[in-house]
C-alpha positions as a Markdown table, in Angstrom:
| # | Residue | x | y | z |
|---|---|---|---|---|
| 1 | Pro | 2.1 | 15.0 | 16.0 |
| 2 | Gln | 0.8 | 11.9 | 17.6 |
| 3 | Tyr | 1.3 | 8.5 | 16.0 |
| 4 | Lys | -0.6 | 5.4 | 16.3 |
| 5 | Ile | 0.4 | 2.0 | 15.4 |
| 6 | Leu | -1.9 | -0.8 | 15.1 |
| 7 | Gln | -1.4 | -4.5 | 14.4 |
| 8 | Gly | -3.6 | -7.3 | 13.1 |
| 9 | Asn | -6.3 | -7.1 | 10.4 |
| 10 | Leu | -6.2 | -3.5 | 9.9 |
| 11 | Thr | -9.3 | -3.2 | 7.8 |
| 12 | Asp | -11.2 | -4.3 | 11.0 |
| 13 | Lys | -9.4 | -2.0 | 13.5 |
| 14 | Val | -8.7 | 1.2 | 11.6 |
| 15 | Glu | -10.9 | 4.2 | 11.9 |
| 16 | Gly | -10.4 | 7.6 | 10.3 |
| 17 | Lys | -8.4 | 8.7 | 7.4 |
| 18 | Phe | -4.4 | 9.2 | 6.9 |
| 19 | Asp | -1.9 | 11.0 | 5.0 |
| 20 | Val | 0.4 | 8.0 | 4.7 |
| 21 | Val | -0.6 | 4.3 | 4.8 |
| 22 | Val | 2.4 | 1.7 | 4.8 |
| 23 | Ala | 2.1 | -2.0 | 4.2 |
| 24 | Asn | 5.4 | -4.0 | 4.6 |
| 25 | Ile | 4.3 | -7.4 | 3.9 |
| 26 | Val | 3.9 | -10.1 | 1.3 |
| 27 | Ala | 2.5 | -9.3 | -2.1 |
| 28 | Asp | -0.8 | -11.3 | -1.6 |
| 29 | Val | -1.7 | -9.3 | 1.3 |
| 30 | Ile | -0.9 | -5.9 | -0.3 |
| 31 | Ile | -3.0 | -7.1 | -3.5 |
| 32 | Met | -6.1 | -7.8 | -1.1 |
| 33 | Phe | -5.5 | -4.6 | 0.8 |
| 34 | Cys | -5.6 | -2.5 | -2.4 |
| 35 | Lys | -9.4 | -2.8 | -2.7 |
| 36 | Asp | -10.0 | -1.3 | 0.7 |
| 37 | Val | -7.0 | 0.9 | 1.5 |
| 38 | Ala | -8.4 | 4.0 | -0.4 |
| 39 | Ser | -11.3 | 4.4 | 2.3 |
| 40 | Phe | -8.5 | 5.1 | 4.8 |
| 41 | Met | -6.6 | 7.8 | 2.9 |
| 42 | Asn | -7.0 | 11.6 | 3.0 |
| 43 | Asp | -6.9 | 13.5 | -0.3 |
| 44 | Asn | -3.3 | 13.6 | -1.6 |
| 45 | Ala | -2.3 | 10.7 | 0.7 |
| 46 | Val | 0.5 | 8.3 | -0.1 |
| 47 | Phe | 0.3 | 4.5 | -0.1 |
| 48 | Ile | 3.7 | 2.9 | 0.4 |
| 49 | Thr | 4.2 | -0.8 | -0.1 |
| 50 | Ser | 7.2 | -2.9 | 0.4 |
| 51 | Gly | 8.2 | -6.4 | 1.2 |
| 52 | Ile | 7.3 | -7.4 | -2.5 |
| 53 | Ile | 9.6 | -9.9 | -3.9 |
| 54 | Asp | 10.5 | -8.9 | -7.4 |
| 55 | Thr | 8.8 | -12.0 | -9.0 |
| 56 | Arg | 5.5 | -10.8 | -7.8 |
| 57 | Glu | 5.9 | -7.2 | -8.9 |
| 58 | Gln | 3.6 | -7.4 | -11.9 |
| 59 | Asp | 0.8 | -9.0 | -9.8 |
| 60 | Val | 1.1 | -5.9 | -7.3 |
| 61 | Thr | 1.2 | -3.4 | -10.1 |
| 62 | Asp | -1.8 | -5.0 | -11.7 |
| 63 | Ala | -3.7 | -4.6 | -8.4 |
| 64 | Phe | -2.7 | -0.9 | -8.2 |
| 65 | Arg | -4.2 | -0.4 | -11.8 |
| 66 | Lys | -7.3 | -2.3 | -11.0 |
| 67 | Tyr | -8.2 | -0.2 | -8.0 |
| 68 | Gly | -7.2 | 3.1 | -9.3 |
| 69 | Phe | -3.6 | 3.7 | -7.9 |
| 70 | Thr | -0.7 | 5.5 | -9.7 |
| 71 | Ile | 2.7 | 4.5 | -9.0 |
| 72 | Lys | 4.8 | 7.7 | -8.3 |
| 73 | Ala | 8.0 | 6.0 | -7.4 |
| 74 | Arg | 9.6 | 2.6 | -7.5 |
| 75 | His | 12.6 | 1.4 | -5.4 |
| 76 | Thr | 14.3 | -1.8 | -5.5 |
| 77 | Glu | 17.2 | -3.6 | -3.4 |
| 78 | Gly | 18.3 | -7.0 | -3.4 |
| 79 | Gly | 15.3 | -8.6 | -5.2 |
| 80 | Trp | 12.8 | -6.6 | -3.3 |
| 81 | Val | 10.5 | -3.8 | -4.5 |
| 82 | Cys | 8.9 | -0.8 | -2.8 |
| 83 | Phe | 6.3 | 1.5 | -4.5 |
| 84 | Glu | 5.0 | 4.9 | -3.4 |
| 85 | Cys | 1.4 | 5.3 | -4.9 |
| 86 | Ile | -1.5 | 7.8 | -4.8 |
| 87 | Lys | -5.1 | 7.2 | -5.3 |
| 88 | Glu | -6.4 | 8.9 | -8.5 |
């Protein structure tokens, strides 16, 4: 398979749909991205988020709920949280 890595404001640069979308950045950006990311996801795609400090976990999970994501897995290490989500 061919992979493409883009940097910058991804909602302005990305075209198409993907099976996996990954956001390893601060909680505020993940929360903002939640409202748009589904338009870049294929059916059954996974949205993986990390770089979330544990004190912001509830804010991120509230955004997942608000925008129709279901958490399928949660991982923690050293005060950081990672989620694997799907769009329902």
